[in-house]
Every structure is written in structure tokens, then in C-alpha cells.
C-alpha positions in Angstrom: 2.9 -34.3 -28.4 5.7 -32.1 -28.6 4.1 -28.7 -27.6 3.4 -30.1 -24.1 6.8 -30.5 -23.4 7.9 -27.9 -24.8 5.6 -25.8 -22.1 6.2 -28.1 -19.7 9.8 -27.7 -19.6 9.5 -24.0 -20.0 7.1 -24.0 -16.7 9.5 -26.0 -15.1 11.9 -23.3 -15.6 9.9 -20.2 -14.8 8.6 -22.6 -11.1 12.7 -23.1 -10.9 13.9 -19.4 -11.3 10.7 -18.2 -9.0 11.1 -20.7 -6.3 15.3 -19.0 -6.4 13.8 -15.3 -5.9 11.4 -16.5 -2.9 14.0 -18.6 -1.1 16.5 -15.7 -1.1 13.8 -13.1 -0.6 12.4 -15.0 2.4 15.8 -14.9 4.2 15.1 -11.5 5.1 11.8 -10.6 8.5 9.7 -8.6 6.0 6.7 -6.6 7.4 3.5 -8.0 6.5 2.1 -4.6 4.9 5.9 -5.4 2.7 4.8 -9.1 2.4 0.8 -8.0 0.8 3.0 -5.4 -1.7 4.9 -8.2 -3.3 2.0 -10.7 -3.6 0.7 -8.0 -5.1 3.6 -7.2 -7.5 3.9 -10.6 -8.0 -0.1 -10.6 -9.3 0.8 -7.9 -11.0 3.7 -9.3 -13.1 1.2 -12.0 -13.9 -1.0 -10.0 -16.5 1.7 -7.5 -17.4 3.9 -11.3 -18.8 0.5 -11.9 -20.2 -0.1 -8.6 -22.0 2.9 -7.8 -23.3 3.1 -10.6 -25.8 -0.2 -11.3 -26.7 -0.3 -7.2 -27.5 2.4 -7.6 -29.4 4.8 -5.2 -27.6 7.3 -8.1 -27.0 8.2 -9.8 -30.6 11.8 -11.6 -29.7 10.4 -14.8 -29.9 12.4 -16.9 -27.7 11.5 -14.4 -25.0 7.7 -14.9 -25.9 6.7 -18.7 -24.8 9.1 -17.7 -21.8 7.1 -15.1 -20.7 4.2 -17.0 -21.3 4.7 -19.5 -19.2 6.1 -17.0 -15.9 2.6 -15.1 -16.4 1.5 -19.2 -15.7 4.0 -19.6 -12.8 3.3 -16.4 -11.2 -0.2 -17.1 -11.6 0.3 -20.2 -9.5 2.3 -18.6 -7.0 -0.2 -15.6 -6.8 -3.6 -17.8 -6.0 -0.9 -20.4 -4.0 -0.4 -16.8 -1.6 -3.7 -16.6 -1.2 -4.8 -20.2 0.1 -0.9 -20.2 2.3 -1.5 -16.4 3.6 -5.6 -17.7 4.8 -4.1 -20.7 6.1 -1.9 -18.4 7.9 -4.2 -16.7 10.1 -6.0 -19.6 10.4 -3.2 -21.9 12.4 -1.9 -18.5 13.3 1.7 -19.4 12.5 3.4 -19.9 8.9 4.4 -23.2 7.4 8.0 -24.2 5.9 8.2 -23.1 2.4 8.3 -26.2 0.9 4.4 -26.4 1.7 4.2 -22.7 -0.1 5.9 -24.1 -3.3 4.0 -27.2 -3.3 0.7 -25.7 -3.5 2.2 -23.1 -6.6 2.8 -26.5 -8.3 -0.5 -28.0 -7.2 -2.2 -24.5 -8.7 0.6 -24.1 -11.7 -0.4 -28.4 -12.8 -4.3 -27.4 -12.4 -4.3 -24.5 -14.9 -2.1 -26.4 -16.8 -5.0 -29.7 -17.0 -7.7 -27.0 -17.6 -6.3 -25.2 -20.1 -5.2 -28.5 -22.1 -9.2 -29.8 -21.8 -10.8 -25.9 -22.4 -8.2 -25.8 -25.8 -10.7 -28.7 -27.0 -14.3 -27.0 -25.9 -15.5 -24.8 -28.9 -18.6 -22.6 -28.1 -20.0 -21.0 -30.8 -21.2 -17.5 -30.8 -24.2 -16.3 -32.8 -24.5 -12.8 -34.3 -27.4 -11.6 -36.4 -27.2 -8.0 -38.3 -29.9 -6.7 -40.2 -29.5 -4.2 -43.3 -32.2 -2.3 -45.3 -29.9 -3.4 -48.2 -30.7 -7.1 -48.2 -33.5 -8.4 -49.9 -32.6 -12.0 -48.5 -31.5 -14.1 -45.1 -27.6 -15.1 -46.0 -26.5 -17.1 -43.0 -22.5 -17.4 -43.1 -19.8 -18.9 -40.5 -16.5 -17.4 -39.3 -13.7 -19.1 -37.9 -10.4 -17.7 -36.6 -7.6 -19.2 -34.8 -7.9 -22.5 -34.4 -3.9 -23.5 -34.8 -4.0 -26.9 -34.9 -1.7 -29.3 -33.6 -1.7 -26.9 -30.6 -4.5 -25.5 -29.5 -6.7 -28.3 -31.2 -5.9 -31.1 -31.9 -7.6 -32.4 -36.2 -9.7 -34.7 -34.4 -11.6 -31.5 -32.5 -11.5 -29.8 -35.6 -13.6 -32.5 -38.0 -16.0 -32.7 -35.2 -16.4 -28.6 -35.4 -16.8 -28.8 -39.1 -19.1 -31.8 -39.2 -21.0 -29.0 -36.5 -20.5 -26.3 -38.9 -21.9 -27.5 -41.5 -25.1 -29.3 -39.8 -25.8 -25.1 -39.2 -26.3 -25.7 -44.1 -24.4 -21.8 -44.4 -23.8 -20.7 -47.8 -20.1 -20.3 -47.0 -17.6 -20.5 -44.8 -15.1 -17.5 -43.4 -11.0 -18.3 -42.2 -9.7 -16.0 -40.4 -6.2 -16.6 -40.6 -4.2 -18.5 -37.4 -5.6 -22.3 -38.9 -2.4 -23.7 -38.3 0.7 -22.1 -37.2 4.1 -23.0 -35.3 3.8 -26.2 -34.0 1.4 -27.1 -37.3 3.4 -30.1 -39.0 3.0 -30.7 -42.8 0.6 -33.9 -42.5 -2.0 -32.0 -40.2 -1.7 -29.0 -42.6 -2.1 -30.3 -45.7 -5.3 -32.5 -43.8 -6.5 -29.2 -42.5 -7.4 -27.8 -45.7 -8.3 -30.6 -47.1 -11.1 -31.2 -45.0 -12.3 -27.6 -45.5 -11.8 -27.7 -49.0 -14.4 -31.0 -49.0 -17.1 -28.9 -47.9 -19.4 -28.7 -50.3 -19.4 -24.7 -49.9 -17.1 -21.5 -50.8 -14.4 -21.9 -48.0 -12.6 -17.9 -48.3 -9.4 -17.9 -46.6 -7.4 -15.1 -44.9 -4.0 -15.3 -43.5 -3.3 -15.2 -39.8 0.1 -14.2 -38.5 0.7 -17.4 -37.6 0.1 -19.4 -40.5 3.2 -19.1 -42.4 5.4 -20.2 -39.8 7.8 -17.5 -39.8 8.7 -18.2 -36.1 8.5 -22.0 -36.3 12.5 -22.2 -35.7 11.5 -21.5 -32.0 9.0 -24.3 -31.7 8.6 -27.6 -33.8 11.3 -26.2 -36.7 10.2 -25.4 -39.9 7.2 -27.9 -41.3 6.5 -26.3 -44.5 7.0 -23.4 -46.5 4.7 -19.9 -47.1 4.7 -21.6 -51.2 4.0 -24.8 -50.0 0.9 -23.6 -47.9 -0.3 -21.4 -50.5 -0.6 -24.5 -52.4 -2.5 -26.9 -50.4 -5.1 -24.0 -50.0 -5.4 -23.5 -53.5 -5.4 -27.2 -54.5 -8.2 -27.3 -51.9 -10.5 -25.2 -53.8 -10.2 -22.3 -51.0 -10.3 -19.1 -52.1 
């Protein structure tokens, strides 16, 4: 729940910043071509604010989350721009600024709801590899970036682990970021206990979020790197 409050506040701050800038700009009379250019620039900024943190080009943690919030706000604004422009073209008149911001906030809420729901939907991908060196068939499951406690809740993880085991794999490989900066110690312990009870060998690779290196900017450090390592080993995960 805390992560949703944090992101809601960040999104609200991003929307407030955009509103102030846009309100000041609207006092000036721009030609249609310049208005169109501003809309395109806004859309490009939205892409930049998403790509830079995800590509690791912006590492400063207090800045990263706000850039992602700006991305969401700019994306909502870009969608509002399209609808607002079509509406004004049809009506052949402009509406008040508050009408535009209501559109932007509506799209922002819709994106937020979609993202929240979509994070709980896991769609497996199946890959078949062949080699002359193999003398028999093998079935391996690879899972990564689960982010228990933020992207996915524990009940979703339980369902997905049950789904994995129904495939009767020979082993499971966990490719990192199973936990992250928002995961509580209790969630971390339950997660590795769950994987440790799978009945098949489970192998673990560390990601860049598991050890909560930047948790002070999120939920506060909930467990140490040593406690994480101990939980993995105690669960029988290799």
C-alpha cells in the first residue's frame, strides 16, 4: 500500500509542476505551428523521462522516481493534447484550461489503474531450443523481475509458482530482482521459502534491486544483504 501512496504523491507533484508551467505558457499567444511543436516536444520528453532511468543513464535514486512520475504525467498530458485538439477542431472553439487539466488527470488515473492491474497479470513465454549435443529433452523455467511487494503481491506470486510447477520443470532459474527496494523482510522470507518448497532444484542469480541498495529512498531498508543471502541458503536455493 505504501508504494501506491508514494507514487500517487510523486504523480501529483509532477502534475502540479506541469500545470504551473502550462498555465504560464498559456498566457502567451502561440501560433498553431508552435503549439503543435510544443505538443511533440512534450511527447518526446515523456519518452526521455522513461528511457533514461530504465537504461541506467540516470542513477541518482531521488531523481529516478520523480522522472518516472514526470513520464506518466507527460504521457497523460500528451493523450489529453490529442483529445483536446480534436475536440477544439470539431467545436471550432477552445475550452478553458481547467477542462484540459481534467482530461489530463483523467488519463493519468486511467494509466495508473491500468498499470496496477496489469502488474498482476503474468503471461508466460515458451521457447524451444535444439542442439545435437542434447541426448534427451529438458524443461527449465526461468523467472525474473517479479519485484515482490511492489510490482506483484505475494498472492499473485503463489499462483504463478503453482502454475510453474504444473509444467513439471526439471529446475527453476530465478534471474534476479525477485525482491526489490519496497519488499519487506517478511515478504522476502516468505518468497524464498515458497521457492524452496518447490520440490525441484532452484537456482538464483542476483539482480540490481534484490539487496535494497537504494531502499532509503523507497520503503527504508528492510533487510541486509547478509540476511537476504541467509534466507536464500536456508531455503535450499542454490
